C-alpha positions in Angstrom: 21.0 -6.7 16.2 18.3 -5.9 13.7 14.9 -5.8 15.4 12.3 -4.7 12.8 11.5 -3.3 9.4 10.8 0.4 9.5 9.9 1.2 5.9 9.4 -0.4 2.5 9.1 1.5 -0.7 6.2 1.7 -3.2 6.9 3.4 -6.5 4.1 5.7 -7.6 3.6 8.1 -10.5 1.9 11.0 -8.6 2.7 11.3 -4.8 -0.3 13.5 -4.1 -2.7 11.0 -5.7 -1.0 8.2 -3.8 -1.4 10.0 -0.5 -5.2 10.4 -1.3 -5.5 6.7 -2.1 -3.6 5.4 0.9 -5.2 7.7 3.4 -8.7 8.1 2.1 -9.3 4.6 0.6 -7.1 2.4 2.8 -7.5 4.4 6.0 -3.7 4.8 6.5 -2.3 7.7 8.4 0.3 10.1 6.8 3.2 10.0 9.2 5.7 12.1 7.3 5.9 14.3 4.1 9.1 16.2 3.9 10.9 17.8 1.0 14.2 16.2 -0.1 15.0 18.9 -2.6 14.7 19.0 -6.4 11.0 17.9 -6.4 11.7 14.8 -4.2 9.7 14.0 -1.1 9.9 11.5 1.7 6.3 10.4 2.3 5.5 7.7 4.9 2.0 6.2 5.3 0.9 3.3 7.5 -2.1 1.7 9.0 -2.8 3.3 12.4 -0.6 1.7 15.0 1.5 -0.2 12.5 5.3 -0.5 13.1 6.2 -0.6 9.4 5.4 2.3 7.0 5.2 2.5 3.2 7.4 5.1 1.6 5.6 6.5 -1.5 8.4 7.3 -3.9 7.9 9.0 -7.2 9.4 6.7 -9.8 12.1 8.1 -12.2 14.1 6.3 -14.9 14.3 2.5 -14.2 12.1 2.9 -11.1 9.1 3.6 -13.5 9.3 -0.1 -14.4 8.2 -1.1 -10.9 4.8 0.7 -11.2 1.8 -1.5 -11.8 3.4 -4.8 -10.6 2.8 -7.1 -7.7 4.7 -5.5 -4.8 5.1 -8.7 -2.7 3.6 -6.8 0.3 0.8 -8.5 2.2 -1.4 -6.6 4.6 -3.0 -8.5 7.5 -6.6 -8.3 8.7 -8.6 -10.0 11.4 -11.7 -10.4 9.2 -11.0 -10.4 5.5 -14.7 -10.3 4.3 -15.4 -7.1 6.3 -12.2 -5.5 5.2 -12.9 -6.4 1.6 -16.4 -4.9 1.8 -15.2 -1.7 3.5 -12.4 -1.1 1.0 -14.5 -2.0 -2.0 -17.1 0.6 -0.8 -14.4 3.2 -0.7 -13.5 2.4 -4.4 -10.6 0.0 -3.9 -10.3 -2.3 -6.9 -9.7 -6.0 -6.1 -8.0 -8.2 -8.6 -8.7 -11.3 -6.6 -11.8 -11.7 -4.4 -11.5 -13.1 -0.9 -11.1 -16.9 -1.0 -9.7 -19.7 1.2 -6.2 -21.0 0.4 -4.0 -23.5 2.2 -2.2 -20.6 3.9 -5.4 -18.8 5.0 -8.0 -16.5 3.6 -6.6 -14.3 0.8 -7.5 -11.4 -1.6 -5.5 -9.0 -3.8 -6.1 -5.3 -4.6 -4.4 -2.5 -6.5 -3.6 1.1 -5.7 -4.1 4.1 -8.0 -1.1 3.1 -10.1 -2.0 -0.6 -10.4 0.6 -1.7 -7.8 -0.8 -4.9 -6.4 -1.0 -6.0 -2.7 -2.1 -9.1 -0.9 -4.6 -9.1 1.9 -4.5 -12.1 4.3 -6.6 -13.1 7.3 
């Protein structure tokens, strides 16, 4: 039986810039960065201790259309205001400031390519 989600993909324009954003600004750890031939790489980043990792995939052809859109991915935090302040101080751009919604406290931010993510307490 299926038991968890190991990876989800995020399309990026420049893998090295994406690694910098996710590790330096979000505080993720780089778990894997291996060549797949012909300029392709398998890059996994994740919050420390997280089970699911993001695969940073360079977009080609139709995948380029995914860059700069809402990903549908939501990161969890124990205290949204502190997380917001820390990420903002590191240069993360928030498109929606922390607020209370019926489903909990919520904010949204973008990565270096404009890919948008939710943040929920």
